[in-house]
C-alpha positions as CSV (number, residue, x, y, z in Angstrom):
1,X,-17.2,-2.4,7.8
2,X,-13.4,-2.3,7.3
3,X,-10.5,-2.6,9.7
4,X,-8.3,0.4,10.2
5,X,-5.0,0.8,12.1
6,X,-5.0,4.2,13.9
7,X,-1.7,6.0,14.4
8,X,-1.0,9.2,16.4
9,X,1.4,11.6,14.9
10,X,3.8,14.0,16.6
11,X,1.6,17.0,15.9
12,X,-1.3,15.5,17.8
13,X,-3.3,14.3,14.9
14,X,-4.5,10.8,13.9
15,X,-4.0,8.8,10.8
16,X,-6.1,5.8,9.8
17,X,-4.7,3.2,7.5
18,X,-7.0,0.5,6.1
19,X,-5.8,-3.0,7.0
20,X,-5.7,-5.5,4.2
21,X,-5.5,-5.2,0.4
22,X,-4.8,-1.9,-1.3
23,X,-6.4,-1.7,-4.8
24,X,-4.7,1.7,-5.6
25,X,-1.3,0.2,-4.8
26,X,-2.0,-2.8,-7.0
27,X,-3.1,-0.7,-10.0
28,X,-0.7,2.2,-9.6
29,X,2.1,0.8,-7.5
30,X,4.9,3.3,-8.0
31,X,2.6,6.3,-8.2
32,X,0.9,5.1,-5.0
33,X,4.3,4.8,-3.3
34,X,5.2,8.4,-4.4
35,X,1.9,9.8,-3.1
36,X,2.6,8.1,0.3
37,X,6.1,9.6,0.3
38,X,7.9,6.3,0.1
39,X,10.4,7.3,-2.6
40,X,12.7,4.3,-2.4
41,X,9.8,1.9,-2.7
42,X,8.5,3.9,-5.6
43,X,11.8,3.7,-7.4
44,X,12.0,-0.1,-6.7
45,X,8.5,-0.6,-8.1
46,X,9.3,1.4,-11.2
47,X,12.5,-0.5,-12.0
48,X,10.9,-3.9,-11.4
49,X,7.9,-3.1,-13.6
50,X,10.2,-1.6,-16.3
51,X,12.4,-4.7,-16.3
52,X,9.3,-7.0,-16.5
53,X,7.9,-4.9,-19.4
54,X,11.2,-5.0,-21.3
55,X,11.5,-8.7,-20.8
56,X,7.9,-9.2,-22.0
57,X,8.7,-7.2,-25.2
58,X,11.9,-9.1,-25.8
59,X,10.3,-12.5,-25.6
60,X,7.3,-11.3,-27.7
61,X,9.7,-10.0,-30.4
62,X,11.3,-13.5,-30.4
63,X,7.9,-15.1,-30.9
64,X,8.0,-16.9,-27.6
65,X,4.4,-16.6,-26.7
66,X,4.5,-19.0,-23.8
67,X,7.4,-17.1,-22.3
68,X,5.5,-13.8,-22.8
69,X,2.5,-15.3,-21.0
70,X,4.8,-16.4,-18.1
71,X,6.3,-12.8,-17.8
72,X,2.7,-11.4,-17.8
73,X,1.8,-13.8,-15.0
74,X,4.9,-12.7,-13.1
75,X,3.9,-9.1,-13.5
76,X,0.4,-9.8,-12.2
77,X,1.8,-11.8,-9.3
78,X,4.1,-8.9,-8.4
79,X,1.3,-6.4,-8.5
80,X,-1.0,-8.6,-6.4
81,X,1.8,-9.0,-3.8
82,X,2.3,-5.2,-3.8
83,X,-1.4,-4.7,-3.2
84,X,-1.5,-7.3,-0.4
85,X,1.4,-5.7,1.5
86,X,1.1,-2.0,0.7
87,X,-0.9,-0.8,3.6
88,X,1.3,-2.6,6.1
89,X,4.4,-1.0,4.4
90,X,2.8,2.4,4.7
91,X,1.9,1.9,8.4
92,X,5.5,0.8,9.2
93,X,6.8,3.8,7.3
94,X,4.7,6.1,9.4
95,X,5.9,4.4,12.6
96,X,9.5,4.8,11.5
97,X,8.8,8.5,10.9
98,X,7.6,8.9,14.5
99,X,3.9,8.0,14.6
100,X,2.7,5.8,17.4
101,X,0.4,2.9,16.9
102,X,-2.8,3.4,18.9
103,X,-5.3,0.6,18.0
104,X,-7.2,-1.2,15.3
105,X,-10.9,-0.5,14.9
106,X,-13.8,-1.4,12.7
107,X,-15.5,1.5,10.8
108,X,-17.1,2.3,7.4
109,X,-14.4,4.8,6.4
110,X,-11.1,6.4,7.4
111,X,-12.8,9.5,8.8
112,X,-15.3,7.4,10.7
113,X,-12.5,5.3,12.3
114,X,-10.7,8.5,13.5
115,X,-14.0,10.0,14.8
116,X,-14.8,6.7,16.6
117,X,-11.5,6.8,18.4
118,X,-11.8,10.5,19.4
119,X,-15.3,9.9,20.7
120,X,-14.2,6.8,22.7
121,X,-11.3,8.8,24.2
122,X,-13.6,11.7,25.2
123,X,-16.0,9.3,26.8
124,X,-13.2,7.5,28.7
125,X,-11.7,10.5,30.1
């Protein structure tokens, strides 16, 4: 079971966002952000990763293997941080765009979380 934050959008629909770590955001950070419509964040991720890659190539060309390893570790740390915060950033972006936070629930999938909420609301009233 996974935890999902459920949001209600202005068109009457629901969106479920998995709470916790986002593997897609870690492995494809700026592409993930573009798919989610967070263009500023996508641009920021692209620039940071580009600068880290340029720095890694520069220190490698200079033969500074220890510095290259350090830059690679920085890149991995950045990507892990992105993965650990991505779903929260996405949820906050949807709230800024007008979605309303409803609840957090436990379910096996995004669709199951939304179905569970709808069933609970139908039974309640």
